[in-house]
C-alpha positions in Angstrom: -0.1 0.0 0.1 4.7 7.5 -0.2 8.8 11.2 2.8 5.4 11.1 3.8 3.4 11.9 7.0 0.4 10.8 8.8 -1.3 13.5 10.8 -4.7 11.2 11.9 -5.5 7.9 12.9 -7.9 6.2 10.3 -11.5 5.4 11.3 -11.2 2.0 10.9 -7.8 -0.3 11.7 -7.2 -2.4 8.8 -4.6 -4.2 10.3 -6.8 -5.5 13.3 -9.8 -6.6 10.9 -7.3 -8.2 9.1 -5.5 -10.2 12.1 -9.2 -11.1 13.2 -10.3 -12.5 9.9 -7.1 -14.5 9.2 -6.3 -15.4 12.9 -7.5 -19.3 12.6 -6.2 -20.2 8.8 -2.8 -18.1 10.1 -2.4 -20.7 12.8 -3.0 -23.8 10.6 -0.9 -22.5 7.5 2.5 -23.5 7.7 5.4 -21.4 6.1 4.7 -17.9 7.4 6.7 -15.0 6.4 7.6 -12.2 9.0 9.8 -9.2 8.2 11.2 -6.8 10.1 11.6 -3.5 8.2 14.1 -0.8 9.7 13.9 2.2 7.9 17.5 3.1 8.9 20.6 1.5 10.0 20.8 1.6 14.1 17.2 1.1 14.8 17.3 -2.4 16.0 15.6 -4.5 13.7 18.1 -7.2 14.0 18.0 -7.8 17.8 14.0 -7.4 17.1 14.2 -10.2 14.8 16.5 -12.5 17.2 14.6 -11.5 20.2 11.1 -12.6 18.8 13.2 -16.3 17.7 14.1 -16.3 21.2 11.1 -15.9 22.9 9.0 -18.5 20.3 11.7 -20.7 21.2 10.7 -20.1 24.8 7.3 -21.2 24.2 8.2 -24.5 22.5 8.8 -23.6 19.0 11.6 -25.2 16.7 13.6 -22.5 16.1 17.1 -22.3 13.9 19.5 -19.6 13.2 19.7 -19.8 9.7 21.8 -16.3 8.8 23.4 -13.6 11.0 25.2 -10.6 10.1 29.0 -10.8 9.9 29.6 -8.7 13.2 27.0 -9.8 16.3 26.4 -7.2 19.1 26.3 -8.4 22.1 22.6 -8.0 23.0 22.0 -10.3 19.9 24.5 -12.8 21.2 22.7 -12.9 24.6 19.2 -13.1 22.8 20.3 -16.6 20.8 22.4 -18.2 23.3 20.0 -21.0 23.7 19.1 -21.3 19.9 20.6 -23.8 17.5 22.2 -22.2 14.7 22.7 -24.0 11.3 26.0 -22.8 9.8 25.9 -21.2 6.7 27.9 -22.3 3.5 30.7 -20.7 2.7 31.0 -20.3 -1.3 33.8 -18.0 -2.0 34.3 -16.5 1.2 30.4 -15.5 1.2 28.0 -16.8 3.7 25.1 -19.0 2.1 22.0 -20.1 3.7 22.4 -23.9 3.9 19.0 -25.0 2.3 19.9 -28.4 2.4 20.6 -28.9 5.9 17.5 -26.6 6.6 15.3 -29.1 4.6 16.8 -32.0 6.1 16.4 -30.4 9.8 13.1 -29.2 8.8 12.5 -26.5 11.8 9.5 -24.9 12.5 10.9 -21.6 12.2 14.1 -20.0 10.3 15.7 -16.5 11.6 17.6 -15.2 8.8 19.2 -11.8 9.1 19.8 -9.5 6.3 17.5 -10.6 3.4 18.3 -8.5 1.0 22.1 -10.3 0.8 23.0 -11.5 -3.2 24.5 -15.1 -3.5 27.8 -15.7 -5.3 27.9 -17.5 -8.6 27.3 -21.1 -8.1 25.1 -20.6 -5.4 21.4 -22.6 -5.3 19.7 -19.4 -5.9 21.2 -16.0 -7.0 18.8 -13.9 -4.3 18.7 -14.7 -0.9 15.5 -13.7 -0.5 14.9 -17.1 -3.2 16.2 -19.1 -0.5 13.6 -17.6 1.7 11.0 -18.2 -1.1 11.9 -22.1 -1.4 11.9 -22.5 2.8 8.5 -21.2 2.7 7.5 -23.6 -0.1 8.8 -26.4 2.2 6.4 -25.2 4.9 9.4 -23.7 7.2 8.3 -20.5 8.5 10.6 -17.4 7.9 11.7 -14.5 10.3 13.8 -11.8 8.6 15.1 -8.4 8.6 15.3 -5.3 5.6 16.6 -1.8 5.6 14.0 0.4 3.4 16.8 1.3 1.4 17.3 -2.3 0.1 13.5 -2.5 -1.2 14.0 -2.0 -5.2 11.1 0.3 -5.9 12.0 2.4 -2.7 15.2 3.2 -3.6 14.5 6.5 -5.6 13.0 8.1 -3.1 15.7 6.8 -0.4 18.2 8.3 -2.8 16.5 11.6 -2.7 16.3 11.6 0.8 20.1 10.2 1.9 21.9 10.9 -1.4 22.4 6.8 -2.3 21.0 3.8 -2.1 22.6 0.1 -2.5 23.5 -2.5 -5.1 21.6 -5.4 -3.5 17.7 -5.3 -3.7 14.7 -7.0 -3.2 11.7 -6.6 -5.2 8.5 -4.9 -3.1 6.5 -7.5 -4.3 8.2 -10.4 -2.2 7.7 -7.8 0.6 4.0 -7.3 -0.2 3.3 -11.2 0.1 4.7 -11.3 4.1 2.3 -12.6 6.4 3.3 -9.7 8.6 5.7 -6.6 8.2 6.8 -4.7 11.3 8.6 -1.8 11.2 11.2 -1.2 13.6 10.4 2.2 15.5 13.5 2.4 17.8 15.5 5.5 18.3 18.6 5.5 16.0 22.0 6.0 17.8 23.3 9.7 18.1 25.1 9.7 14.7 21.8 9.2 12.8 19.9 11.2 15.2 21.5 14.5 13.7 19.9 14.0 10.2 16.6 13.7 12.3 14.7 15.3 9.1 16.0 12.4 6.8 14.7 9.9 9.2 11.6 11.2 9.5 10.9 11.1 5.7 12.4 7.2 5.9 10.4 6.4 9.2 6.9 7.8 7.5 7.8 6.4 4.4 8.7 2.8 5.9 5.4 3.4 7.9 3.1 3.7 4.9 4.6 0.8 3.0 3.7 -1.4 5.8 0.1 0.4 5.5 0.2 -0.5 2.2 1.2 -4.3 2.7 -2.1 -4.7 5.1 -4.4 -3.0 2.9 -3.2 -5.4 0.1 -3.6 -8.3 2.2 -7.1 -7.2 3.3 -8.5 -6.5 0.0 -7.0 -9.8 -1.4 -8.5 -11.6 1.5 -12.1 -10.1 1.2 -12.1 -10.8 -2.6 -11.1 -14.2 -2.1 -13.8 -14.9 0.3 -16.1 -12.8 -1.6 -16.6 -10.5 1.5 -18.4 -7.3 0.7 -17.9 -4.7 3.4 -20.8 -2.8 5.0 -19.4 -0.1 6.5 -20.7 3.9 5.1 -18.4 5.9 3.4 -15.8 7.1 5.4 -12.8 7.9 3.1 -12.9 11.0 1.3 -9.5 11.0 -0.7 -8.2 14.1 -2.4 -5.6 13.6 -5.3 -3.6 17.0 -5.9 -2.5 17.1 -9.3 0.6 19.1 -10.8 2.1 18.7 -14.3 5.2 16.8 -12.5 3.5 14.4 -10.0 2.9 11.2 -10.6 -0.9 11.7 -10.9 -1.5 8.1 -12.9 -0.1 6.1 -9.5 -1.8 8.7 -7.2 -5.0 7.9 -8.8 -4.8 4.3 -9.3 -4.0 4.3 -5.5 -6.8 6.8 -4.1 -9.1 4.9 -6.5 -8.4 1.4 -4.7 -8.3 2.5 -1.5 -11.9 4.6 -2.2 -13.4 1.2 -3.8 -12.0 -0.7 -0.6 -13.7 1.0 2.1 -16.7 2.6 0.2 -15.2 5.9 0.0 -14.8 8.9 -2.3 -12.1 10.3 -4.8 -11.8 13.8 -5.7 -8.7 15.3 -7.6 -7.9 18.8 -7.9 -5.1 20.9 -9.4 -4.4 24.5 -8.7 -4.0 26.9 -11.1 -0.4 27.9 -11.6 1.3 31.1 -13.5 4.1 30.9 -16.2 3.0 27.2 -17.2 4.8 26.1 -20.7 3.2 24.3 -23.1 4.2 20.9 -21.9 2.9 21.7 -18.3 -0.6 22.4 -19.7 -0.4 19.0 -22.0 0.5 17.4 -18.6 -2.5 18.9 -16.8 -4.7 17.8 -19.6 -3.7 14.0 -19.4 -4.0 13.9 -15.6 -7.4 15.5 -16.1 -8.3 12.6 -18.5 -6.8 10.2 -16.2 -8.8 11.3 -13.3 -11.8 11.0 -15.2 -10.9 7.3 -15.9 -10.6 7.1 -12.4 -13.9 8.6 -11.6 -13.0 11.1 -9.8 -14.6 14.2 -8.6 -12.6 17.0 -10.4 -12.1 20.5 -10.0 -9.7 23.3 -10.7 -8.7 26.0 -8.3 -7.3 29.6 -8.0 -5.4 31.1 -5.4 -2.1 32.6 -4.6 -1.2 30.4 -2.1 -1.7 26.8 -3.0 -1.1 25.1 0.1 -3.8 27.3 1.7 -6.3 27.2 -1.1 -5.7 23.0 -1.0 -6.3 22.8 2.5 -9.5 25.1 2.3 -11.0 22.7 -0.5 -10.0 19.7 1.8 -11.6 20.8 4.9 -15.0 22.0 3.2 -15.0 18.6 1.5 -14.1 16.7 4.6 -11.3 15.4 3.2 -9.8 12.4 5.3 -6.7 11.6 3.0 -4.5 13.8 0.7 -2.1 12.3 -1.6 0.4 14.8 -3.0 3.6 14.4 -5.3 7.1 15.7 -3.9 10.2 16.8 -4.7 13.0 16.8 -2.2 15.3 19.4 -4.3 15.7 22.8 -1.7 16.2 25.8 -2.7 18.2 28.1 -0.4 14.8 29.9 0.3 13.3 26.8 1.4 16.3 26.0 3.8 14.9 29.1 5.6 11.1 29.0 5.0 10.7 25.2 4.8 9.0 23.7 1.5 5.3 23.8 0.5 5.1 20.0 1.6 6.3 20.8 5.3 3.8 23.4 5.6 1.0 21.4 4.0 2.0 18.6 6.5 2.2 20.6 9.4 -1.2 22.4 8.7 -3.1 19.4 7.7 -4.4 18.7 11.0 -6.8 16.0 11.1 -5.6 14.8 7.3 -3.7 11.6 6.3 -1.1 13.3 3.9 0.6 10.4 1.8 3.5 11.6 -0.5 4.5 10.0 -3.6 7.9 10.7 -5.1 7.9 12.5 -8.6 
């Protein structure tokens, strides 16, 4: 289910609903995947992973450690001291999950830290997440971890925020298939805390990614079981279109969420001065896309675009606001704040969901 900010709790809790209606099936179904998602290094995702493994072991589950990071922190070493470890294979000096031994041993749960690792040539699979897929297919549950920057479809956003992204990746489609994704929301170390604005953007991105996973799971479950939602219209989603915003993606996401919760979809753009012919063509395309998604479309005028958007949103009881963003900051923005920051700050009571452009 894009830096992004959430200012309001939703009137429903899709995650709670999903857990209720799937609880019995989850208990019976083998091969569960739980992902601990970190929005930055040092937030403690590896500790959370192994600590849950420790607690499951204490509850009587058959848990083994199948892969760890090269350097083990003392608290992690303490958490796994009573757990069985299946040594990794060494292929050209690279640790690789030992699938043959794990299939023979067949534990209930494998702990695999570092989901995004690439395997060296000659390995059973090119990617570690493909090792995990095979374990799941064999009925072995996996607890694993990944940072936001290693998710392929999130890298453009991360690169805009922090200026770089790693080469090793996992497709978001794999993340979307997880039975549970947990954002590890622990305070980062002192060095990372100096980058508070970047961390806030990454944290909000991770939280919304997790919310999207839950929304997709719930929608798939309802569709699979022929369940029709009966709640009244509550979500009123407003897509703010600009010539350079990813309007197609925002409108598609808005329509999906509106349909899921029997909501309404609105689309607007604020008239801007000095538009190029290309910008006008882009606006026309966006309006066509909005018509195709059956959105209520309005063209607004106002000298202050942020104030104009928020006034419209409040008059129409909007609950979610979708906007595009560009993280390049001018010298003036550094002193006065970007329009996006103003929008997020002033949109009290409205979810602001930001999509990269």
